[in-house]
Each structure stands twice: as C-alpha cells, then as structure tokens.
BAFI-3210 file (N, C-alpha, C; in Angstrom, 3 decimals, decimal comma, padded with zeros to 6 digits):
// residues 178
n [1|2|3|4|5|6|7|8|9|10|11|12|13|14|15|16|17|18|19|20|21|22|23|24|25|26|27|28|29|30|31|32|33|34|35|36|37|38|39|40|41|42|43|44|45|46|47|48|49|50|51|52|53|54|55|56|57|58|59|60|61|62|63|64|65|66|67|68|69|70|71|72|73|74|75|76|77|78|79|80|81|82|83|84|85|86|87|88|89|90|91|92|93|94|95|96|97|98|99|100|101|102|103|104|105|106|107|108|109|110|111|112|113|114|115|116|117|118|119|120|121|122|123|124|125|126|127|128|129|130|131|132|133|134|135|136|137|138|139|140|141|142|143|144|145|146|147|148|149|150|151|152|153|154|155|156|157|158|159|160|161|162|163|164|165|166|167|168|169|170|171|172|173|174|175|176|177|178]
n.u [-002,465|-004,874|-007,739|-008,864|-007,172|-008,245|-009,356|-007,669|-005,335|-006,582|-007,504|-004,926|-003,709|-005,545|-004,628|-002,052|-001,910|-003,092|-001,641|001,087|-000,276|-001,579|-000,649|001,631|003,148|002,254|003,303|005,979|005,859|005,361|007,591|009,504|008,556|008,062|009,932|011,888|012,496|009,653|008,067|008,860|007,878|005,113|004,910|005,203|003,456|000,985|001,294|001,763|-001,499|-002,464|-001,490|-003,587|-004,629|-003,152|-002,339|-004,714|-004,975|-002,655|-003,563|-005,323|-004,121|-003,047|-000,390|000,316|002,194|003,494|001,567|000,542|003,342|002,987|000,881|002,207|004,029|002,388|001,246|003,202|004,321|001,931|001,755|004,133|005,619|003,719|001,180|002,431|003,940|006,252|008,492|009,329|009,284|010,807|013,840|013,070|013,437|011,126|009,919|008,548|005,813|004,739|001,639|-001,595|-004,904|-005,061|-003,030|-003,806|-005,756|-004,790|-003,128|-005,279|-005,495|-006,485|-007,391|-005,069|-006,344|-007,110|-004,822|-005,669|-006,431|-007,082|-008,818|-007,440|-005,930|-004,336|-002,748|-003,227|-005,012|-007,402|-007,908|-006,718|-008,912|-010,993|-009,023|-009,002|-011,214|-011,163|-008,791|-010,565|-012,293|-010,863|-009,714|-009,633|-010,086|-011,766|-014,168|-014,278|-015,347|-016,663|-014,810|-012,470|-011,319|-010,992|-009,079|-007,138|-006,926|-005,533|-003,612|-002,410|-002,589|-000,645|001,403|002,188|002,148|005,170|006,918|007,291|008,599|011,669|012,019|010,601|011,160|013,528|012,920|011,620|013,793|015,229|013,981|013,288|012,570|010,812]
n.v [-129,426|-127,456|-126,354|-124,023|-123,759|-123,326|-121,337|-119,710|-119,144|-118,668|-115,310|-114,528|-114,657|-112,135|-110,278|-110,000|-108,901|-106,282|-105,389|-105,351|-103,770|-101,668|-100,672|-100,989|-099,284|-096,532|-096,450|-096,347|-093,568|-092,610|-092,861|-091,145|-088,707|-088,046|-086,727|-088,548|-087,897|-086,975|-089,319|-090,949|-089,979|-090,312|-093,189|-093,495|-092,107|-093,447|-095,992|-095,095|-094,480|-096,860|-098,266|-098,321|-101,239|-102,329|-102,189|-102,725|-105,398|-106,301|-106,095|-107,724|-110,467|-110,463|-109,237|-107,181|-105,364|-104,871|-103,781|-101,353|-099,944|-099,548|-098,011|-095,251|-095,275|-094,872|-092,347|-090,629|-090,683|-089,588|-087,200|-084,934|-086,347|-085,017|-086,016|-088,370|-087,959|-088,148|-090,395|-090,857|-091,819|-094,245|-093,995|-093,135|-094,993|-096,909|-099,720|-100,916|-103,009|-105,845|-106,605|-108,412|-109,345|-111,852|-112,795|-112,996|-114,736|-117,048|-117,219|-117,407|-120,164|-120,638|-122,479|-122,078|-122,274|-121,962|-121,397|-118,237|-116,183|-112,819|-110,238|-107,545|-107,464|-109,856|-112,694|-114,650|-115,805|-117,883|-117,217|-114,831|-112,955|-111,794|-109,366|-107,963|-105,698|-104,790|-103,145|-101,636|-100,685|-099,574|-097,174|-093,921|-092,777|-094,079|-092,810|-089,990|-087,975|-089,577|-088,214|-087,254|-089,029|-091,118|-090,376|-090,266|-093,000|-093,839|-092,593|-093,776|-097,267|-096,993|-096,108|-097,822|-099,609|-098,639|-099,124|-101,400|-101,703|-102,189|-104,836|-106,122|-105,682|-106,719|-109,847|-110,500|-110,015|-112,009|-114,279|-117,458|-118,371|-121,341]
n.w [-015,337|-016,739|-016,695|-018,296|-020,347|-022,998|-022,870|-021,631|-023,778|-025,452|-024,074|-023,433|-026,466|-026,915|-025,257|-025,534|-028,388|-027,839|-026,661|-027,935|-030,203|-029,407|-026,559|-026,150|-028,366|-027,466|-024,826|-025,563|-026,729|-024,746|-022,647|-024,240|-024,517|-021,699|-018,923|-016,996|-014,113|-013,687|-014,528|-012,231|-010,535|-010,645|-011,145|-008,086|-007,238|-007,809|-006,594|-003,919|-003,715|-004,191|-001,896|000,365|-000,494|000,403|003,318|004,182|003,705|005,009|007,472|007,332|007,369|010,083|010,344|012,466|013,471|010,704|009,433|011,280|010,601|007,763|007,587|008,480|006,387|004,480|005,771|005,828|002,797|001,864|002,918|003,457|000,990|-000,565|-001,567|-002,456|-004,341|-004,345|-002,238|000,449|002,936|002,843|002,958|005,567|006,314|006,667|004,664|001,814|001,486|-000,209|-000,394|-000,715|-001,395|-002,791|-001,608|001,110|001,045|000,764|003,438|005,274|003,951|001,934|-000,951|-004,611|-006,568|-010,473|-012,596|-014,470|-017,592|-017,769|-019,714|-021,074|-018,587|-017,747|-016,565|-013,674|-011,033|-010,229|-006,852|-006,622|-007,713|-005,565|-005,097|-007,006|-006,543|-004,284|-004,596|-005,984|-004,901|-002,629|-003,881|-003,837|-006,408|-007,024|-006,678|-007,337|-010,072|-013,191|-015,515|-014,651|-013,061|-015,630|-016,814|-015,482|-014,944|-017,005|-017,495|-015,191|-016,387|-018,858|-017,527|-016,188|-017,774|-019,583|-017,701|-017,465|-019,854|-020,865|-019,457|-021,194|-023,277|-023,647|-023,082|-025,407|-026,691|-026,486|-027,171|-028,403|-031,374|-032,755]
ca.u [-003,717|-004,733|-008,780|-009,066|-006,313|-008,061|-010,503|-006,437|-004,897|-007,367|-006,860|-002,846|-003,698|-005,576|-004,099|-000,579|-002,419|-003,647|000,191|001,337|-000,556|-002,102|-000,072|003,467|003,082|001,555|004,367|007,005|005,505|005,099|008,580|010,046|008,294|008,033|011,217|011,989|011,809|008,238|007,333|009,197|006,962|003,917|004,680|005,763|002,082|000,396|001,701|000,797|-002,480|-002,863|-000,714|-004,725|-004,644|-001,743|-002,369|-005,706|-003,980|-001,222|-004,076|-006,243|-002,871|-002,583|001,044|000,305|003,820|003,769|000,225|001,221|004,421|002,705|-000,234|002,768|004,450|001,180|000,569|004,305|003,745|000,723|001,541|005,728|005,675|003,265|000,221|003,334|003,949|007,988|008,734|010,078|008,968|011,888|014,361|013,006|013,497|009,657|010,298|007,405|004,742|003,294|000,228|-002,803|-006,297|-004,378|-001,889|-004,555|-006,909|-003,591|-002,580|-006,267|-005,357|-007,854|-006,478|-005,136|-007,297|-006,742|-004,693|-006,560|-005,422|-008,104|-009,084|-006,398|-005,009|-003,103|-002,348|-003,914|-005,017|-008,867|-008,183|-006,495|-009,417|-011,143|-007,895|-009,628|-012,369|-010,428|-007,978|-011,109|-013,230|-010,105|-008,903|-010,276|-010,863|-013,221|-015,173|-014,749|-016,018|-015,571|-013,897|-011,658|-011,361|-011,153|-007,672|-006,257|-006,672|-005,324|-002,293|-002,086|-001,858|000,395|002,932|002,826|003,420|006,351|007,178|007,916|009,258|012,465|011,615|009,722|011,785|014,300|011,860|011,199|015,508|015,782|012,676|013,683|011,574|011,144]
ca.v [-129,083|-126,156|-126,770|-123,398|-123,962|-122,828|-119,720|-118,815|-119,059|-116,832|-114,643|-114,688|-113,509|-110,754|-109,547|-109,988|-108,718|-105,068|-104,774|-105,105|-102,687|-100,052|-099,923|-100,978|-097,832|-095,588|-096,642|-096,066|-092,404|-091,973|-092,492|-090,262|-087,087|-087,790|-087,439|-089,950|-087,801|-086,918|-090,916|-091,886|-089,306|-090,663|-094,041|-093,213|-091,803|-094,419|-096,958|-095,137|-094,422|-098,439|-098,590|-098,596|-102,065|-103,192|-101,897|-103,768|-106,849|-106,895|-106,091|-109,001|-111,581|-110,446|-108,200|-105,328|-104,556|-104,337|-102,899|-100,093|-099,463|-099,565|-096,521|-094,575|-094,913|-093,852|-090,712|-089,560|-090,007|-088,344|-085,732|-084,908|-086,765|-084,076|-086,901|-089,598|-087,731|-088,293|-091,781|-090,277|-093,060|-095,546|-093,486|-093,170|-096,914|-097,624|-100,292|-100,844|-104,307|-105,958|-107,495|-107,980|-110,601|-113,831|-113,580|-112,980|-116,051|-117,677|-117,446|-118,533|-121,616|-120,611|-122,921|-121,030|-122,446|-122,744|-120,218|-117,142|-115,019|-111,958|-109,839|-106,315|-107,462|-110,312|-113,548|-114,737|-117,039|-117,947|-116,525|-113,548|-112,465|-111,016|-108,433|-106,489|-105,467|-104,433|-102,253|-100,968|-100,071|-098,936|-096,726|-092,630|-092,059|-094,186|-091,735|-089,435|-087,925|-089,922|-087,085|-086,960|-090,810|-091,867|-089,831|-090,985|-094,327|-094,201|-092,161|-095,196|-097,921|-096,110|-095,502|-099,184|-100,591|-097,685|-099,559|-103,143|-101,918|-102,537|-106,330|-106,376|-105,946|-108,638|-110,827|-110,899|-110,514|-113,419|-115,717|-118,532|-119,180|-122,757]
ca.w [-015,840|-016,937|-017,291|-018,919|-021,293|-024,329|-022,907|-021,104|-024,899|-026,079|-023,911|-024,062|-027,318|-027,624|-024,151|-026,584|-029,292|-027,713|-025,921|-029,169|-031,572|-028,623|-025,238|-026,293|-028,888|-026,466|-023,401|-025,783|-027,098|-023,077|-022,147|-025,174|-023,922|-020,606|-018,589|-015,945|-012,756|-013,582|-014,426|-011,265|-009,061|-011,536|-009,867|-006,519|-006,341|-008,052|-005,526|-002,369|-003,430|-004,069|-000,888|001,587|-000,449|001,413|004,532|004,781|003,552|006,057|008,686|007,424|007,769|011,271|010,076|012,669|013,219|009,270|009,027|011,688|009,803|006,647|007,819|008,424|005,696|003,241|005,922|005,954|001,631|001,099|003,445|003,538|-000,066|-001,612|-002,167|-002,896|-005,771|-003,854|-001,823|001,660|003,820|002,679|003,414|006,917|007,140|006,159|003,514|000,935|001,475|-001,320|000,250|-001,673|-000,798|-002,665|-000,248|002,531|000,880|001,048|004,498|005,224|003,398|000,172|-002,609|-005,608|-007,891|-011,598|-013,573|-015,191|-018,037|-017,983|-020,552|-020,131|-017,447|-017,580|-015,511|-012,683|-010,751|-009,622|-005,464|-006,955|-008,835|-005,711|-005,416|-008,146|-005,904|-002,760|-005,552|-006,905|-003,905|-002,121|-004,671|-004,047|-007,435|-007,928|-005,931|-008,487|-011,372|-014,322|-016,245|-013,501|-012,802|-017,137|-017,617|-014,197|-015,064|-018,635|-017,328|-014,455|-017,594|-019,761|-017,437|-015,722|-018,968|-019,066|-016,745|-018,583|-021,814|-020,296|-019,404|-022,059|-024,377|-022,679|-023,425|-026,592|-027,883|-025,945|-026,968|-029,197|-032,172|-033,408]
c.u [-004,044|-006,445|-009,000|-008,388|-006,634|-008,658|-008,605|-005,794|-005,463|-007,195|-006,028|-003,335|-004,107|-004,857|-003,078|-001,207|-002,711|-002,411|000,851|001,170|-001,224|-001,281|001,492|003,639|002,826|002,855|006,027|006,666|005,411|006,935|009,973|009,905|008,088|009,315|010,543|011,983|010,443|007,778|008,028|008,048|005,497|003,750|004,612|004,087|000,867|-000,168|001,019|-000,560|-003,475|-002,433|-002,099|-004,967|-003,977|-002,186|-003,884|-005,618|-003,455|-002,356|-005,023|-005,391|-002,589|-000,997|000,817|000,958|003,586|002,682|000,584|002,131|004,251|001,583|001,219|003,508|003,417|001,229|001,861|004,576|003,571|000,828|003,239|005,712|005,047|002,246|000,904|003,462|006,006|008,259|009,357|010,515|010,439|012,969|014,403|013,153|011,886|009,694|008,773|006,572|003,996|002,162|-001,173|-003,776|-005,971|-003,872|-002,752|-005,487|-005,608|-002,857|-004,095|-006,865|-006,519|-006,762|-006,362|-005,640|-006,555|-006,354|-006,129|-006,114|-006,817|-008,074|-008,743|-006,100|-004,071|-003,054|-002,750|-004,135|-006,705|-008,818|-007,399|-007,674|-010,607|-010,455|-008,426|-010,856|-012,025|-009,500|-009,324|-011,862|-012,096|-009,388|-009,766|-010,210|-011,432|-014,298|-015,058|-015,090|-015,274|-014,736|-013,107|-010,535|-010,322|-009,575|-006,923|-006,005|-005,919|-003,660|-001,661|-001,492|-000,775|001,564|003,289|003,119|004,852|007,028|008,465|008,515|010,433|012,503|011,099|010,083|013,106|014,371|011,850|012,716|015,329|015,504|013,700|012,936|011,458|010,476]
c.v [-127,916|-126,211|-125,665|-122,896|-122,724|-121,832|-119,181|-118,568|-117,939|-115,851|-113,459|-113,513|-112,537|-110,141|-108,898|-108,979|-106,783|-104,944|-104,618|-103,803|-101,819|-099,830|-100,047|-099,681|-096,570|-095,477|-096,394|-094,445|-091,929|-091,685|-092,153|-089,206|-087,373|-087,517|-088,351|-089,181|-087,794|-088,593|-091,638|-091,087|-090,202|-092,241|-094,347|-092,799|-092,528|-095,956|-096,409|-094,836|-095,963|-098,807|-099,269|-100,480|-103,031|-102,962|-103,038|-104,802|-107,367|-107,327|-107,809|-110,729|-111,694|-109,992|-107,141|-104,897|-103,853|-103,443|-101,718|-099,122|-098,843|-097,887|-095,748|-094,381|-093,984|-093,294|-090,100|-089,671|-089,460|-086,929|-085,287|-085,649|-085,433|-085,454|-088,176|-089,425|-088,254|-089,720|-091,373|-091,459|-094,054|-094,877|-093,088|-094,608|-097,704|-098,254|-100,321|-102,496|-104,671|-107,378|-107,446|-109,355|-111,873|-114,114|-114,008|-114,128|-116,681|-117,950|-118,328|-119,553|-121,973|-121,558|-121,929|-121,256|-122,209|-121,532|-119,843|-116,478|-113,821|-111,137|-108,469|-106,579|-108,606|-111,829|-113,160|-116,255|-116,175|-117,024|-115,639|-112,655|-111,336|-109,148|-107,231|-105,631|-104,741|-102,957|-101,226|-099,562|-099,064|-097,106|-095,181|-092,351|-092,765|-093,765|-090,498|-088,747|-088,422|-089,666|-087,174|-088,547|-091,213|-091,364|-090,464|-092,098|-094,753|-094,091|-093,728|-096,531|-097,589|-096,014|-096,292|-100,048|-099,539|-098,337|-100,759|-102,790|-102,556|-103,935|-106,924|-106,816|-106,597|-109,276|-111,176|-110,826|-111,306|-114,244|-116,256|-118,672|-120,196|-122,924]
c.w [-015,646|-017,721|-017,900|-019,671|-022,422|-023,957|-022,465|-022,836|-025,750|-025,423|-023,617|-025,439|-027,320|-026,396|-024,848|-027,515|-028,895|-026,650|-027,086|-030,254|-030,665|-027,420|-025,254|-026,833|-028,107|-025,419|-024,233|-026,485|-025,764|-022,724|-023,066|-024,796|-022,574|-019,559|-016,996|-014,659|-012,309|-013,889|-013,307|-010,271|-009,780|-010,432|-009,009|-005,744|-006,620|-007,011|-004,191|-002,547|-003,255|-002,797|000,325|000,904|000,199|002,986|005,680|004,752|004,884|007,679|008,999|007,870|009,425|011,528|010,871|012,907|011,978|009,070|009,723|011,054|008,202|006,319|008,022|007,366|004,571|003,937|005,408|003,545|001,362|001,881|003,306|001,418|-001,477|-002,113|-002,534|-004,122|-005,278|-003,127|-000,563|002,472|003,703|003,132|004,832|007,323|007,177|005,080|003,205|000,942|000,046|-000,542|-000,927|-001,067|-001,631|-002,232|001,123|002,793|001,845|002,317|005,308|005,157|002,554|-000,497|-003,704|-006,656|-008,920|-011,735|-014,642|-016,008|-018,467|-018,823|-020,305|-018,799|-017,202|-016,983|-014,326|-012,032|-009,729|-007,568|-005,660|-006,963|-007,512|-005,276|-006,489|-007,725|-004,933|-003,538|-005,725|-005,698|-002,711|-002,786|-004,261|-005,135|-008,551|-007,473|-006,548|-009,470|-012,641|-015,017|-015,758|-013,725|-014,223|-016,744|-016,492|-013,956|-016,313|-018,209|-015,878|-015,632|-017,874|-019,011|-016,619|-016,443|-019,150|-018,154|-016,659|-019,059|-021,293|-020,441|-020,821|-023,079|-024,771|-023,273|-024,637|-027,608|-027,781|-026,045|-028,203|-030,346|-032,736|-034,687]
res [s|d|p|l|e|s|e|n|r|f|m|y|n|l|n|d|g|l|d|e|n|i|l|r|p|i|a|n|t|y|v|k|v|t|p|e|p|f|r|i|g|i|t|n|f|f|n|n|v|h|y|l|n|v|i|l|n|n|s|l|q|g|k|i|d|q|s|v|s|d|i|f|r|f|v|f|n|s|t|l|g|i|g|g|l|f|d|v|a|t|p|m|g|l|e|a|n|k|e|d|v|g|q|t|l|a|v|w|g|s|p|q|g|p|y|l|s|i|p|a|m|g|p|n|t|v|r|n|l|p|n|f|a|t|k|y|f|l|n|p|f|t|y|v|a|f|t|i|a|l|p|v|q|f|l|k|i|v|n|d|r|a|n|f|l|n|a|s|n|f|r|d|s|a|a|i|d|v]
***
C-alpha cells in the first residue's frame, strides 16, 4: 500500500510536467551544443564532488577497506584527474562505489518507510531523506558564494538530465498507452 498515494501522484505529475516542458528541452539543447568529451568531464567532476558522501557512508557502514579505497579514489581524481574532470582512479583499479545515507540506515536496521515523490527531485523513500542533508553539507559548493553555486548547481541538474535522455527516450517510445 502507498499511504501517500494522492500526494505522490500529484508530485509525479508536477515533476513530469517540469521535466517535459523545461528540463528535457534544455537538456536536449545542452547535448546538441556540448561535445561529448566535455559532458563526460562534467559528469566526472560532479561525481567526484559528491564522492565525499560515498566515503562517509562507507565508513558509517563499517566498510573500512572500501572507505580507504574510496579516499584514494577521491584524492587521485581530485589531483591527477584535475579536480575530477578525468577519472584516473578507475584505470588504477579503484572502482567507484555507490553508498548513501539510505543504505547506511538500512545496514543499521532502519525500515524503508513509504514511497515518496519529492518536488523537483523525483521518487524516493522516507529512509533516504537524510541523504539530501549529507549531500548538501558535504558538497563544497555549499560553502561558496551563491553567484557561483547557483550556476554550478544548474549545470549539474542539466548535465544529470542529459545523461538520462537516452533512457527516458527509450522508455517513452516503448510505453504502451491504453
């Protein structure tokens, strides 16, 4: 059962409308005007910036070996990879991990909680809500001037959406409307 079904349906429709009318057209234009190597570098950069959250959650889950590996990954990509624009760690055998607060809380025994559709953020669960706080406070751009942080965040949103264009186009073409 979905105890928040009516709210989730409303938020889904709101998010879908925002995506269809604003974000997808911007992402399509971004893909047309930005060469793929630059888009890959931007994706690498933002993955690196947000990797501090992965390191923290590996540590909180007791995955010490993985935490140490992730620290080295972050350091190598931040230095040799020129601020993370290049992923030099993967060829060195330091694979990327995906950990967040929701996973950490699950390891600690916290229940998932109900499904929750968040405005402009999409689907989630109640257990994963604290992840937004850790991602915010561990993001170095949180601590720079708003005039710098706002365009950087906008670039991240557009780049992330552009990375999902192929998947969403496939989904839309495969959907069967009844």
